[in-house]
C-alpha positions in Angstrom: -20.9 6.5 7.5 -20.8 9.0 4.9 -17.2 9.9 3.6 -15.9 12.3 0.9 -12.9 11.0 -0.5 -10.5 13.2 -2.6 -6.9 13.9 -3.7 -5.2 15.6 -0.9 -4.6 19.4 -1.5 -1.1 20.9 -0.8 -2.2 22.9 1.8 -3.3 20.2 3.8 -0.1 17.9 4.0 0.7 19.3 7.6 -2.8 17.7 8.6 -2.2 14.6 6.8 1.7 14.3 8.6 -0.2 14.6 11.7 -2.8 12.1 11.3 0.0 10.1 10.6 2.1 10.6 13.5 -0.9 10.5 15.7 -1.8 6.8 14.3 1.4 5.5 14.8 2.4 6.8 18.1 -1.1 5.9 19.5 -1.8 2.6 17.7 1.7 0.6 16.8 2.9 1.0 19.9 1.3 -2.7 21.0 3.7 -3.9 18.3 6.7 -1.9 18.2 8.8 -0.3 21.1 8.9 2.8 21.5 12.7 3.5 19.4 10.7 1.5 16.5 8.0 3.8 16.8 9.9 7.2 16.8 12.2 5.9 13.6 8.6 5.0 11.9 7.3 8.2 12.9 10.5 10.6 11.8 11.5 8.7 8.8 7.9 8.6 6.9 7.5 12.3 7.9 10.3 13.2 5.4 8.9 11.4 2.4 5.5 11.1 3.1 4.0 12.8 -0.2 7.1 12.2 -2.3 6.2 9.8 -5.5 3.1 9.0 -4.3 -0.6 10.2 -4.7 -2.9 11.0 -1.5 -6.4 10.4 -1.0 -8.1 11.9 2.0 -11.1 10.8 3.9 -13.1 13.9 5.1 -15.8 13.4 7.9 -17.9 16.3 8.4 -15.4 18.8 6.4 -12.7 17.5 8.9 -9.6 14.9 7.3 -9.9 11.8 9.4 -7.7 9.6 7.4 -5.7 9.1 4.0 -4.2 6.5 1.8 -1.2 7.0 -0.2 -0.7 4.9 -3.1 2.2 4.2 -5.8 1.7 6.6 -8.9 0.9 3.0 -10.8 -1.7 2.5 -8.5 -0.7 -1.2 -7.5 1.1 -0.3 -4.4 -0.2 0.9 -1.0 2.5 3.2 0.6 0.4 3.9 3.9 -2.8 4.0 5.0 -3.7 5.8 8.5 -6.8 6.9 10.4 -6.7 9.4 13.1 -6.8 7.4 16.7 -10.3 9.4 17.5 -11.7 7.9 14.4 -10.8 4.1 14.5 -13.2 1.3 14.4 -15.7 3.3 12.1 -14.9 1.6 8.6 -12.7 4.7 7.4 -9.9 2.8 6.4 -12.0 -0.2 4.8 -13.6 2.9 2.6 -10.0 4.0 1.8 -9.1 0.6 0.9 -12.1 -0.1 -1.2 -11.7 3.3 -2.9 -8.2 2.5 -3.8 -9.2 -1.0 -5.0 -11.8 0.5 -7.7 -8.9 2.7 -8.7 -6.8 0.0 -9.3 -9.4 -2.2 -11.0 -10.3 1.0 -13.2 -6.4 0.8 -14.0 -6.6 -2.7 -15.0 -4.3 -3.9 -12.1 -4.8 -7.2 -11.3 -2.8 -7.5 -8.0 -2.2 -4.9 -4.9 0.6 -4.9 -2.4 1.1 -3.5 0.8 4.2 -4.1 3.4 1.8 -3.9 6.1 2.9 -3.0 9.2 2.1 -6.0 12.2 -0.6 -3.4 13.6 -2.6 -3.2 10.6 -2.3 -6.9 9.3 -5.8 -7.8 10.8 -7.2 -5.0 8.9 -5.8 -6.1 5.6 -6.5 -9.7 6.2 -10.3 -8.7 6.6 -10.4 -7.3 3.2 -9.0 -10.2 1.7 -5.0 -9.3 1.6 -3.1 -12.6 1.8 0.1 -12.8 3.5 2.7 -13.1 1.1 6.0 -13.3 3.6 7.7 -11.3 6.6 9.8 -8.7 5.5 11.2 -5.7 7.7 11.8 -2.1 6.5 14.9 0.3 8.0 13.6 3.2 9.5 16.5 5.7 10.2 18.7 2.4 11.0 16.2 0.6 12.9 14.8 -2.5 11.6 11.0 -2.8 11.6 9.6 -6.1 11.1 6.5 -5.7 8.6 4.3 -8.3 6.6 4.4 -8.3 2.8 0.8 -8.9 1.6 -1.2 -8.8 -1.6 -4.7 -9.1 -3.0 -5.8 -9.9 -6.5 -8.5 -7.4 -7.7 -9.8 -9.6 -10.3 -8.9 -13.6 -11.9 -5.0 -13.3 -12.0 -3.6 -13.2 -14.9 -2.7 -16.1 -17.2 0.5 -18.1 -15.9 2.2 -20.5 -18.3 4.7 -23.5 -18.1 7.0 -22.5 -14.8 4.6 -19.5 -14.0 6.0 -17.4 -17.0 3.7 -14.9 -18.6 2.6 -15.7 -22.3 4.4 -12.3 -23.5 7.7 -13.3 -21.6 7.2 -16.6 -23.5 6.7 -15.2 -26.7 10.1 -13.3 -26.3 11.9 -16.3 -25.2 10.6 -18.0 -28.3 11.6 -15.4 -30.8 14.9 -15.1 -29.2 15.5 -19.1 -29.9 14.5 -18.9 -33.2 16.8 -15.6 -34.1 19.8 -17.6 -32.5 19.0 -20.8 -34.4 18.6 -19.2 -37.8 22.1 -17.3 -37.0 23.6 -20.4 -36.2 22.6 -22.1 -39.3 
């Protein structure tokens, strides 16, 4: 399927919010009760587009999905496809687009707090569950799964899993302390 993926225009935010609302209401009801679904819709509707970049997928000049990402390009804040366009590879193409951006920005790992509904999608694209978590949506607890994917070989880790830069700072500080104690 030929999609055009691009940054959202400010005049398209209502369409983005409508895609999100319909996706949550129609697709998440098998994993969440009606109170949880309503809380997810209302809470995400309030902040969508704030402190994130949104890339939309266009098919035949109509918006059919979007991916929202953190400004640092390491965290997926949301991925939604309109219910009329699911199972067509749109979410996969949006994920692959974002992963290319992450690689271009030398990001070694991508994180997402996945809804229970989206876990299978992320797993099919190589994401691994790291642990169960919850989000609080308007005072209602929403079970989720924290997931990650390496975009390349993980950065080197050293004794105790500490990155080299941290070890150098620690060695430097110990050296300074030893000099001061003399």
